[in-house]
mmCIF file as Biopython writes it, N, C-alpha, C and O atoms, coordinates in Angstrom:
data_model
#
loop_
_atom_site.group_PDB
_atom_site.id
_atom_site.type_symbol
_atom_site.label_atom_id
_atom_site.label_alt_id
_atom_site.label_comp_id
_atom_site.label_asym_id
_atom_site.label_entity_id
_atom_site.label_seq_id
_atom_site.pdbx_PDB_ins_code
_atom_site.Cartn_x
_atom_site.Cartn_y
_atom_site.Cartn_z
_atom_site.occupancy
_atom_site.B_iso_or_equiv
_atom_site.auth_seq_id
_atom_site.auth_asym_id
_atom_site.pdbx_PDB_model_num
ATOM 1   N N  . UNK A ? 1  ? -30.579 -8.509  -34.078 1.0 0.0 1  A 1 
ATOM 2   C CA . UNK A ? 1  ? -29.767 -9.948  -34.736 1.0 0.0 1  A 1 
ATOM 3   C C  . UNK A ? 1  ? -30.340 -10.176 -36.338 1.0 0.0 1  A 1 
ATOM 4   O O  . UNK A ? 1  ? -31.487 -10.021 -36.757 1.0 0.0 1  A 1 
ATOM 5   N N  . UNK A ? 2  ? -28.986 -10.646 -37.142 1.0 0.0 2  A 1 
ATOM 6   C CA . UNK A ? 2  ? -29.290 -10.944 -38.371 1.0 0.0 2  A 1 
ATOM 7   C C  . UNK A ? 2  ? -30.004 -12.117 -38.510 1.0 0.0 2  A 1 
ATOM 8   O O  . UNK A ? 2  ? -30.312 -12.633 -37.436 1.0 0.0 2  A 1 
ATOM 9   N N  . UNK A ? 3  ? -30.388 -12.738 -39.578 1.0 0.0 3  A 1 
ATOM 10  C CA . UNK A ? 3  ? -30.882 -14.085 -40.078 1.0 0.0 3  A 1 
ATOM 11  C C  . UNK A ? 3  ? -29.839 -14.727 -40.346 1.0 0.0 3  A 1 
ATOM 12  O O  . UNK A ? 3  ? -30.067 -15.810 -40.885 1.0 0.0 3  A 1 
ATOM 13  N N  . UNK A ? 4  ? -28.284 -14.364 -40.103 1.0 0.0 4  A 1 
ATOM 14  C CA . UNK A ? 4  ? -27.674 -15.024 -40.669 1.0 0.0 4  A 1 
ATOM 15  C C  . UNK A ? 4  ? -26.760 -15.243 -38.948 1.0 0.0 4  A 1 
ATOM 16  O O  . UNK A ? 4  ? -25.761 -15.961 -38.993 1.0 0.0 4  A 1 
ATOM 17  N N  . UNK A ? 5  ? -27.080 -14.727 -37.781 1.0 0.0 5  A 1 
ATOM 18  C CA . UNK A ? 5  ? -26.370 -14.707 -36.809 1.0 0.0 5  A 1 
ATOM 19  C C  . UNK A ? 5  ? -26.998 -15.913 -35.883 1.0 0.0 5  A 1 
ATOM 20  O O  . UNK A ? 5  ? -28.169 -16.291 -35.881 1.0 0.0 5  A 1 
ATOM 21  N N  . UNK A ? 6  ? -25.909 -16.414 -35.099 1.0 0.0 6  A 1 
ATOM 22  C CA . UNK A ? 6  ? -26.958 -17.845 -34.128 1.0 0.0 6  A 1 
ATOM 23  C C  . UNK A ? 6  ? -27.402 -17.186 -33.083 1.0 0.0 6  A 1 
ATOM 24  O O  . UNK A ? 6  ? -27.166 -16.082 -32.593 1.0 0.0 6  A 1 
ATOM 25  N N  . UNK A ? 7  ? -28.315 -18.358 -32.752 1.0 0.0 7  A 1 
ATOM 26  C CA . UNK A ? 7  ? -29.571 -17.844 -31.817 1.0 0.0 7  A 1 
ATOM 27  C C  . UNK A ? 7  ? -28.835 -18.235 -30.831 1.0 0.0 7  A 1 
ATOM 28  O O  . UNK A ? 7  ? -29.474 -18.987 -30.096 1.0 0.0 7  A 1 
ATOM 29  N N  . UNK A ? 8  ? -27.522 -18.016 -30.408 1.0 0.0 8  A 1 
ATOM 30  C CA . UNK A ? 8  ? -27.058 -18.310 -28.940 1.0 0.0 8  A 1 
ATOM 31  C C  . UNK A ? 8  ? -27.495 -17.802 -28.300 1.0 0.0 8  A 1 
ATOM 32  O O  . UNK A ? 8  ? -27.694 -18.406 -27.246 1.0 0.0 8  A 1 
ATOM 33  N N  . UNK A ? 9  ? -28.134 -15.932 -28.385 1.0 0.0 9  A 1 
ATOM 34  C CA . UNK A ? 9  ? -28.277 -14.770 -27.395 1.0 0.0 9  A 1 
ATOM 35  C C  . UNK A ? 9  ? -29.489 -15.403 -26.785 1.0 0.0 9  A 1 
ATOM 36  O O  . UNK A ? 9  ? -29.765 -14.834 -25.729 1.0 0.0 9  A 1 
ATOM 37  N N  . UNK A ? 10 ? -30.295 -16.361 -27.069 1.0 0.0 10 A 1 
ATOM 38  C CA . UNK A ? 10 ? -31.362 -16.483 -26.446 1.0 0.0 10 A 1 
ATOM 39  C C  . UNK A ? 10 ? -31.491 -17.319 -25.489 1.0 0.0 10 A 1 
ATOM 40  O O  . UNK A ? 10 ? -32.515 -17.400 -24.811 1.0 0.0 10 A 1 
ATOM 41  N N  . UNK A ? 11 ? -30.465 -18.034 -25.329 1.0 0.0 11 A 1 
ATOM 42  C CA . UNK A ? 11 ? -30.009 -19.016 -24.303 1.0 0.0 11 A 1 
ATOM 43  C C  . UNK A ? 11 ? -30.454 -18.583 -23.050 1.0 0.0 11 A 1 
ATOM 44  O O  . UNK A ? 11 ? -31.432 -18.937 -22.391 1.0 0.0 11 A 1 
ATOM 45  N N  . UNK A ? 12 ? -29.150 -17.354 -22.718 1.0 0.0 12 A 1 
ATOM 46  C CA . UNK A ? 12 ? -29.297 -17.097 -21.126 1.0 0.0 12 A 1 
ATOM 47  C C  . UNK A ? 12 ? -30.894 -16.788 -20.853 1.0 0.0 12 A 1 
ATOM 48  O O  . UNK A ? 12 ? -31.423 -17.072 -19.779 1.0 0.0 12 A 1 
ATOM 49  N N  . UNK A ? 13 ? -31.557 -16.211 -21.881 1.0 0.0 13 A 1 
ATOM 50  C CA . UNK A ? 13 ? -32.913 -16.060 -21.294 1.0 0.0 13 A 1 
ATOM 51  C C  . UNK A ? 13 ? -33.712 -16.759 -21.160 1.0 0.0 13 A 1 
ATOM 52  O O  . UNK A ? 13 ? -34.844 -16.483 -20.764 1.0 0.0 13 A 1 
ATOM 53  N N  . UNK A ? 14 ? -33.282 -17.863 -21.474 1.0 0.0 14 A 1 
ATOM 54  C CA . UNK A ? 14 ? -34.008 -19.598 -21.267 1.0 0.0 14 A 1 
ATOM 55  C C  . UNK A ? 14 ? -33.533 -19.781 -20.194 1.0 0.0 14 A 1 
ATOM 56  O O  . UNK A ? 14 ? -34.484 -19.791 -19.413 1.0 0.0 14 A 1 
ATOM 57  N N  . UNK A ? 15 ? -32.536 -19.950 -19.610 1.0 0.0 15 A 1 
ATOM 58  C CA . UNK A ? 15 ? -31.609 -20.224 -18.206 1.0 0.0 15 A 1 
ATOM 59  C C  . UNK A ? 15 ? -32.384 -19.445 -17.265 1.0 0.0 15 A 1 
ATOM 60  O O  . UNK A ? 15 ? -33.139 -20.015 -16.477 1.0 0.0 15 A 1 
ATOM 61  N N  . UNK A ? 16 ? -32.265 -18.271 -17.284 1.0 0.0 16 A 1 
ATOM 62  C CA . UNK A ? 16 ? -32.820 -17.418 -16.508 1.0 0.0 16 A 1 
ATOM 63  C C  . UNK A ? 16 ? -34.246 -17.834 -16.084 1.0 0.0 16 A 1 
ATOM 64  O O  . UNK A ? 16 ? -34.533 -18.040 -14.905 1.0 0.0 16 A 1 
ATOM 65  N N  . UNK A ? 17 ? -35.156 -17.951 -17.139 1.0 0.0 17 A 1 
ATOM 66  C CA . UNK A ? 17 ? -36.471 -18.460 -16.987 1.0 0.0 17 A 1 
ATOM 67  C C  . UNK A ? 17 ? -36.564 -19.967 -15.991 1.0 0.0 17 A 1 
ATOM 68  O O  . UNK A ? 17 ? -37.380 -20.156 -15.089 1.0 0.0 17 A 1 
ATOM 69  N N  . UNK A ? 18 ? -35.663 -20.776 -16.374 1.0 0.0 18 A 1 
ATOM 70  C CA . UNK A ? 18 ? -35.827 -22.156 -15.359 1.0 0.0 18 A 1 
ATOM 71  C C  . UNK A ? 18 ? -35.183 -21.991 -14.068 1.0 0.0 18 A 1 
ATOM 72  O O  . UNK A ? 18 ? -35.471 -22.710 -13.112 1.0 0.0 18 A 1 
ATOM 73  N N  . UNK A ? 19 ? -34.170 -20.904 -14.005 1.0 0.0 19 A 1 
ATOM 74  C CA . UNK A ? 19 ? -33.819 -20.789 -12.335 1.0 0.0 19 A 1 
ATOM 75  C C  . UNK A ? 19 ? -34.880 -19.717 -11.665 1.0 0.0 19 A 1 
ATOM 76  O O  . UNK A ? 19 ? -34.793 -19.376 -10.485 1.0 0.0 19 A 1 
ATOM 77  N N  . UNK A ? 20 ? -35.846 -19.253 -12.526 1.0 0.0 20 A 1 
ATOM 78  C CA . UNK A ? 20 ? -36.542 -18.227 -11.822 1.0 0.0 20 A 1 
ATOM 79  C C  . UNK A ? 20 ? -38.270 -19.061 -11.274 1.0 0.0 20 A 1 
ATOM 80  O O  . UNK A ? 20 ? -39.083 -18.955 -10.356 1.0 0.0 20 A 1 
ATOM 81  N N  . UNK A ? 21 ? -38.092 -19.790 -12.410 1.0 0.0 21 A 1 
ATOM 82  C CA . UNK A ? 21 ? -39.653 -20.731 -12.774 1.0 0.0 21 A 1 
ATOM 83  C C  . UNK A ? 21 ? -40.047 -22.198 -12.301 1.0 0.0 21 A 1 
ATOM 84  O O  . UNK A ? 21 ? -41.088 -22.741 -11.931 1.0 0.0 21 A 1 
ATOM 85  N N  . UNK A ? 22 ? -38.503 -22.648 -12.518 1.0 0.0 22 A 1 
ATOM 86  C CA . UNK A ? 22 ? -38.471 -24.073 -12.578 1.0 0.0 22 A 1 
ATOM 87  C C  . UNK A ? 22 ? -38.376 -24.452 -14.003 1.0 0.0 22 A 1 
ATOM 88  O O  . UNK A ? 22 ? -38.681 -23.794 -14.998 1.0 0.0 22 A 1 
ATOM 89  N N  . UNK A ? 23 ? -37.808 -25.849 -13.884 1.0 0.0 23 A 1 
ATOM 90  C CA . UNK A ? 23 ? -37.765 -26.269 -15.210 1.0 0.0 23 A 1 
ATOM 91  C C  . UNK A ? 23 ? -39.539 -27.228 -15.399 1.0 0.0 23 A 1 
ATOM 92  O O  . UNK A ? 23 ? -39.910 -28.239 -14.803 1.0 0.0 23 A 1 
ATOM 93  N N  . UNK A ? 24 ? -40.002 -26.707 -16.053 1.0 0.0 24 A 1 
ATOM 94  C CA . UNK A ? 24 ? -41.348 -27.288 -16.146 1.0 0.0 24 A 1 
ATOM 95  C C  . UNK A ? 24 ? -41.199 -28.832 -16.986 1.0 0.0 24 A 1 
ATOM 96  O O  . UNK A ? 24 ? -41.863 -29.827 -16.695 1.0 0.0 24 A 1 
ATOM 97  N N  . UNK A ? 25 ? -40.260 -28.767 -17.985 1.0 0.0 25 A 1 
ATOM 98  C CA . UNK A ? 25 ? -40.471 -29.645 -19.000 1.0 0.0 25 A 1 
ATOM 99  C C  . UNK A ? 25 ? -40.007 -30.842 -18.468 1.0 0.0 25 A 1 
ATOM 100 O O  . UNK A ? 25 ? -40.574 -31.926 -18.607 1.0 0.0 25 A 1 
ATOM 101 N N  . UNK A ? 26 ? -38.943 -30.637 -17.841 1.0 0.0 26 A 1 
ATOM 102 C CA . UNK A ? 26 ? -38.372 -31.803 -16.873 1.0 0.0 26 A 1 
ATOM 103 C C  . UNK A ? 26 ? -39.082 -32.297 -15.862 1.0 0.0 26 A 1 
ATOM 104 O O  . UNK A ? 26 ? -39.137 -33.517 -15.705 1.0 0.0 26 A 1 
ATOM 105 N N  . UNK A ? 27 ? -39.835 -31.298 -14.892 1.0 0.0 27 A 1 
ATOM 106 C CA . UNK A ? 27 ? -40.667 -31.944 -13.975 1.0 0.0 27 A 1 
ATOM 107 C C  . UNK A ? 27 ? -41.865 -32.640 -14.627 1.0 0.0 27 A 1 
ATOM 108 O O  . UNK A ? 27 ? -42.192 -33.770 -14.263 1.0 0.0 27 A 1 
ATOM 109 N N  . UNK A ? 28 ? -42.497 -32.002 -15.550 1.0 0.0 28 A 1 
ATOM 110 C CA . UNK A ? 28 ? -43.010 -33.074 -16.917 1.0 0.0 28 A 1 
ATOM 111 C C  . UNK A ? 28 ? -42.910 -34.719 -17.225 1.0 0.0 28 A 1 
ATOM 112 O O  . UNK A ? 28 ? -43.624 -35.720 -17.177 1.0 0.0 28 A 1 
ATOM 113 N N  . UNK A ? 29 ? -41.522 -34.318 -17.580 1.0 0.0 29 A 1 
ATOM 114 C CA . UNK A ? 29 ? -41.026 -35.759 -18.047 1.0 0.0 29 A 1 
ATOM 115 C C  . UNK A ? 29 ? -41.028 -36.972 -16.744 1.0 0.0 29 A 1 
ATOM 116 O O  . UNK A ? 29 ? -41.395 -38.147 -16.743 1.0 0.0 29 A 1 
ATOM 117 N N  . UNK A ? 30 ? -40.427 -36.067 -15.639 1.0 0.0 30 A 1 
ATOM 118 C CA . UNK A ? 30 ? -40.335 -37.239 -14.411 1.0 0.0 30 A 1 
ATOM 119 C C  . UNK A ? 30 ? -41.702 -37.684 -14.057 1.0 0.0 30 A 1 
ATOM 120 O O  . UNK A ? 30 ? -41.760 -38.818 -13.582 1.0 0.0 30 A 1 
ATOM 121 N N  . UNK A ? 31 ? -42.951 -36.957 -14.201 1.0 0.0 31 A 1 
ATOM 122 C CA . UNK A ? 31 ? -43.793 -37.109 -13.854 1.0 0.0 31 A 1 
ATOM 123 C C  . UNK A ? 31 ? -44.765 -38.284 -14.722 1.0 0.0 31 A 1 
ATOM 124 O O  . UNK A ? 31 ? -45.760 -38.955 -14.446 1.0 0.0 31 A 1 
ATOM 125 N N  . UNK A ? 32 ? -43.939 -38.130 -15.831 1.0 0.0 32 A 1 
ATOM 126 C CA . UNK A ? 32 ? -44.830 -38.877 -16.928 1.0 0.0 32 A 1 
ATOM 127 C C  . UNK A ? 32 ? -44.352 -40.259 -16.582 1.0 0.0 32 A 1 
ATOM 128 O O  . UNK A ? 32 ? -45.072 -41.184 -16.207 1.0 0.0 32 A 1 
ATOM 129 N N  . UNK A ? 33 ? -42.939 -40.290 -16.769 1.0 0.0 33 A 1 
ATOM 130 C CA . UNK A ? 33 ? -42.079 -41.407 -16.444 1.0 0.0 33 A 1 
ATOM 131 C C  . UNK A ? 33 ? -43.011 -42.061 -15.087 1.0 0.0 33 A 1 
ATOM 132 O O  . UNK A ? 33 ? -43.667 -43.093 -15.231 1.0 0.0 33 A 1 
ATOM 133 N N  . UNK A ? 34 ? -42.975 -41.507 -14.123 1.0 0.0 34 A 1 
ATOM 134 C CA . UNK A ? 34 ? -43.504 -42.156 -12.571 1.0 0.0 34 A 1 
ATOM 135 C C  . UNK A ? 34 ? -44.878 -42.729 -12.795 1.0 0.0 34 A 1 
ATOM 136 O O  . UNK A ? 34 ? -45.261 -43.722 -12.176 1.0 0.0 34 A 1 
ATOM 137 N N  . UNK A ? 35 ? -45.750 -41.989 -13.838 1.0 0.0 35 A 1 
ATOM 138 C CA . UNK A ? 35 ? -46.790 -42.674 -13.871 1.0 0.0 35 A 1 
ATOM 139 C C  . UNK A ? 35 ? -46.822 -43.588 -14.556 1.0 0.0 35 A 1 
ATOM 140 O O  . UNK A ? 35 ? -47.510 -44.566 -14.263 1.0 0.0 35 A 1 
ATOM 141 N N  . UNK A ? 36 ? -46.000 -43.518 -15.790 1.0 0.0 36 A 1 
ATOM 142 C CA . UNK A ? 36 ? -45.598 -44.970 -16.777 1.0 0.0 36 A 1 
ATOM 143 C C  . UNK A ? 36 ? -45.444 -46.145 -16.098 1.0 0.0 36 A 1 
ATOM 144 O O  . UNK A ? 36 ? -45.987 -47.210 -16.394 1.0 0.0 36 A 1 
ATOM 145 N N  . UNK A ? 37 ? -44.559 -45.909 -15.011 1.0 0.0 37 A 1 
ATOM 146 C CA . UNK A ? 37 ? -43.961 -46.662 -14.524 1.0 0.0 37 A 1 
ATOM 147 C C  . UNK A ? 37 ? -44.834 -47.719 -13.019 1.0 0.0 37 A 1 
ATOM 148 O O  . UNK A ? 37 ? -44.689 -48.766 -12.388 1.0 0.0 37 A 1 
ATOM 149 N N  . UNK A ? 38 ? -45.676 -46.594 -13.112 1.0 0.0 38 A 1 
ATOM 150 C CA . UNK A ? 38 ? -46.600 -46.718 -11.866 1.0 0.0 38 A 1 
ATOM 151 C C  . UNK A ? 38 ? -47.958 -48.142 -12.822 1.0 0.0 38 A 1 
ATOM 152 O O  . UNK A ? 38 ? -48.210 -49.305 -12.507 1.0 0.0 38 A 1 
ATOM 153 N N  . UNK A ? 39 ? -48.393 -47.432 -13.769 1.0 0.0 39 A 1 
ATOM 154 C CA . UNK A ? 39 ? -49.346 -48.180 -14.808 1.0 0.0 39 A 1 
ATOM 155 C C  . UNK A ? 39 ? -48.937 -49.727 -15.063 1.0 0.0 39 A 1 
ATOM 156 O O  . UNK A ? 39 ? -49.682 -50.686 -14.865 1.0 0.0 39 A 1 
ATOM 157 N N  . UNK A ? 40 ? -47.446 -49.787 -15.599 1.0 0.0 40 A 1 
ATOM 158 C CA . UNK A ? 40 ? -46.960 -50.858 -15.811 1.0 0.0 40 A 1 
ATOM 159 C C  . UNK A ? 40 ? -47.012 -52.232 -14.934 1.0 0.0 40 A 1 
ATOM 160 O O  . UNK A ? 40 ? -47.207 -53.430 -15.143 1.0 0.0 40 A 1 
ATOM 161 N N  . UNK A ? 41 ? -46.714 -51.332 -13.780 1.0 0.0 41 A 1 
ATOM 162 C CA . UNK A ? 41 ? -46.788 -52.399 -12.399 1.0 0.0 41 A 1 
ATOM 163 C C  . UNK A ? 41 ? -48.643 -52.563 -12.101 1.0 0.0 41 A 1 
ATOM 164 O O  . UNK A ? 41 ? -49.139 -53.671 -11.895 1.0 0.0 41 A 1 
ATOM 165 N N  . UNK A ? 42 ? -49.235 -51.656 -12.120 1.0 0.0 42 A 1 
ATOM 166 C CA . UNK A ? 42 ? -50.734 -52.178 -12.156 1.0 0.0 42 A 1 
ATOM 167 C C  . UNK A ? 42 ? -51.315 -52.940 -13.146 1.0 0.0 42 A 1 
ATOM 168 O O  . UNK A ? 42 ? -52.447 -53.336 -12.867 1.0 0.0 42 A 1 
ATOM 169 N N  . UNK A ? 43 ? -50.881 -53.257 -14.205 1.0 0.0 43 A 1 
ATOM 170 C CA . UNK A ? 43 ? -51.362 -53.809 -15.253 1.0 0.0 43 A 1 
ATOM 171 C C  . UNK A ? 43 ? -50.672 -55.111 -15.212 1.0 0.0 43 A 1 
ATOM 172 O O  . UNK A ? 43 ? -51.330 -56.103 -15.525 1.0 0.0 43 A 1 
ATOM 173 N N  . UNK A ? 44 ? -49.620 -55.226 -14.919 1.0 0.0 44 A 1 
ATOM 174 C CA . UNK A ? 44 ? -49.218 -56.871 -14.434 1.0 0.0 44 A 1 
ATOM 175 C C  . UNK A ? 44 ? -49.282 -57.281 -13.076 1.0 0.0 44 A 1 
ATOM 176 O O  . UNK A ? 44 ? -48.514 -58.108 -12.585 1.0 0.0 44 A 1 
ATOM 177 N N  . UNK A ? 45 ? -50.291 -56.643 -12.406 1.0 0.0 45 A 1 
ATOM 178 C CA . UNK A ? 45 ? -50.604 -57.079 -10.974 1.0 0.0 45 A 1 
ATOM 179 C C  . UNK A ? 45 ? -49.947 -56.580 -9.806  1.0 0.0 45 A 1 
ATOM 180 O O  . UNK A ? 45 ? -50.380 -56.698 -8.659  1.0 0.0 45 A 1 
ATOM 181 N N  . UNK A ? 46 ? -48.716 -55.930 -10.200 1.0 0.0 46 A 1 
ATOM 182 C CA . UNK A ? 46 ? -47.775 -55.841 -8.931  1.0 0.0 46 A 1 
ATOM 183 C C  . UNK A ? 46 ? -47.975 -54.846 -8.058  1.0 0.0 46 A 1 
ATOM 184 O O  . UNK A ? 46 ? -47.765 -54.930 -6.848  1.0 0.0 46 A 1 
ATOM 185 N N  . UNK A ? 47 ? -48.505 -53.603 -8.815  1.0 0.0 47 A 1 
ATOM 186 C CA . UNK A ? 47 ? -48.641 -52.416 -7.581  1.0 0.0 47 A 1 
ATOM 187 C C  . UNK A ? 47 ? -49.805 -52.803 -6.562  1.0 0.0 47 A 1 
ATOM 188 O O  . UNK A ? 47 ? -50.692 -53.647 -6.689  1.0 0.0 47 A 1 
ATOM 189 N N  . UNK A ? 48 ? -49.481 -51.765 -5.317  1.0 0.0 48 A 1 
ATOM 190 C CA . UNK A ? 48 ? -50.410 -51.813 -4.676  1.0 0.0 48 A 1 
ATOM 191 C C  . UNK A ? 48 ? -51.600 -51.066 -5.017  1.0 0.0 48 A 1 
ATOM 192 O O  . UNK A ? 48 ? -51.597 -50.401 -6.053  1.0 0.0 48 A 1 
ATOM 193 N N  . UNK A ? 49 ? -52.580 -51.098 -4.295  1.0 0.0 49 A 1 
ATOM 194 C CA . UNK A ? 49 ? -53.694 -50.196 -4.723  1.0 0.0 49 A 1 
ATOM 195 C C  . UNK A ? 49 ? -53.441 -48.679 -4.385  1.0 0.0 49 A 1 
ATOM 196 O O  . UNK A ? 49 ? -52.976 -48.199 -3.352  1.0 0.0 49 A 1 
ATOM 197 N N  . UNK A ? 50 ? -53.856 -48.078 -5.489  1.0 0.0 50 A 1 
ATOM 198 C CA . UNK A ? 50 ? -53.588 -46.725 -5.135  1.0 0.0 50 A 1 
ATOM 199 C C  . UNK A ? 50 ? -54.393 -45.984 -3.972  1.0 0.0 50 A 1 
ATOM 200 O O  . UNK A ? 50 ? -55.579 -46.199 -3.721  1.0 0.0 50 A 1 
ATOM 201 N N  . UNK A ? 51 ? -53.393 -44.883 -3.156  1.0 0.0 51 A 1 
ATOM 202 C CA . UNK A ? 51 ? -54.014 -44.045 -2.226  1.0 0.0 51 A 1 
ATOM 203 C C  . UNK A ? 51 ? -54.811 -42.896 -3.011  1.0 0.0 51 A 1 
ATOM 204 O O  . UNK A ? 51 ? -54.572 -42.407 -4.116  1.0 0.0 51 A 1 
ATOM 205 N N  . UNK A ? 52 ? -55.884 -42.605 -2.047  1.0 0.0 52 A 1 
ATOM 206 C CA . UNK A ? 52 ? -56.661 -41.412 -2.796  1.0 0.0 52 A 1 
ATOM 207 C C  . UNK A ? 52 ? -56.046 -40.406 -1.814  1.0 0.0 52 A 1 
ATOM 208 O O  . UNK A ? 52 ? -55.720 -40.671 -0.656  1.0 0.0 52 A 1 
ATOM 209 N N  . UNK A ? 53 ? -55.906 -38.993 -2.541  1.0 0.0 53 A 1 
ATOM 210 C CA . UNK A ? 53 ? -55.580 -38.023 -1.953  1.0 0.0 53 A 1 
ATOM 211 C C  . UNK A ? 53 ? -56.322 -36.949 -1.435  1.0 0.0 53 A 1 
ATOM 212 O O  . UNK A ? 53 ? -57.344 -37.144 -2.093  1.0 0.0 53 A 1 
ATOM 213 N N  . UNK A ? 54 ? -56.613 -35.830 -0.659  1.0 0.0 54 A 1 
ATOM 214 C CA . UNK A ? 54 ? -57.305 -34.961 -0.587  1.0 0.0 54 A 1 
ATOM 215 C C  . UNK A ? 54 ? -58.125 -35.424 0.720   1.0 0.0 54 A 1 
ATOM 216 O O  . UNK A ? 54 ? -58.176 -36.570 1.165   1.0 0.0 54 A 1 
ATOM 217 N N  . UNK A ? 55 ? -58.855 -34.092 1.315   1.0 0.0 55 A 1 
ATOM 218 C CA . UNK A ? 55 ? -59.267 -34.477 2.284   1.0 0.0 55 A 1 
ATOM 219 C C  . UNK A ? 55 ? -60.754 -35.134 2.119   1.0 0.0 55 A 1 
ATOM 220 O O  . UNK A ? 55 ? -61.406 -35.023 1.081   1.0 0.0 55 A 1 
ATOM 221 N N  . UNK A ? 56 ? -61.187 -35.808 3.237   1.0 0.0 56 A 1 
ATOM 222 C CA . UNK A ? 56 ? -62.456 -36.814 3.220   1.0 0.0 56 A 1 
ATOM 223 C C  . UNK A ? 56 ? -63.398 -35.892 3.925   1.0 0.0 56 A 1 
ATOM 224 O O  . UNK A ? 56 ? -64.555 -36.246 4.151   1.0 0.0 56 A 1 
#
């Protein structure tokens, strides 16, 4: 690859990693938005009490 060539050759590698491993960036964004929504509701007094997860 020369310094003047486009970097589009890297895209198939990224796309194959997403197919193979999942889109971690997208999953993180979704979880962050859900958490932000839940916290907004909790701070306004609208949200139900959080449920604990895990074994007792």
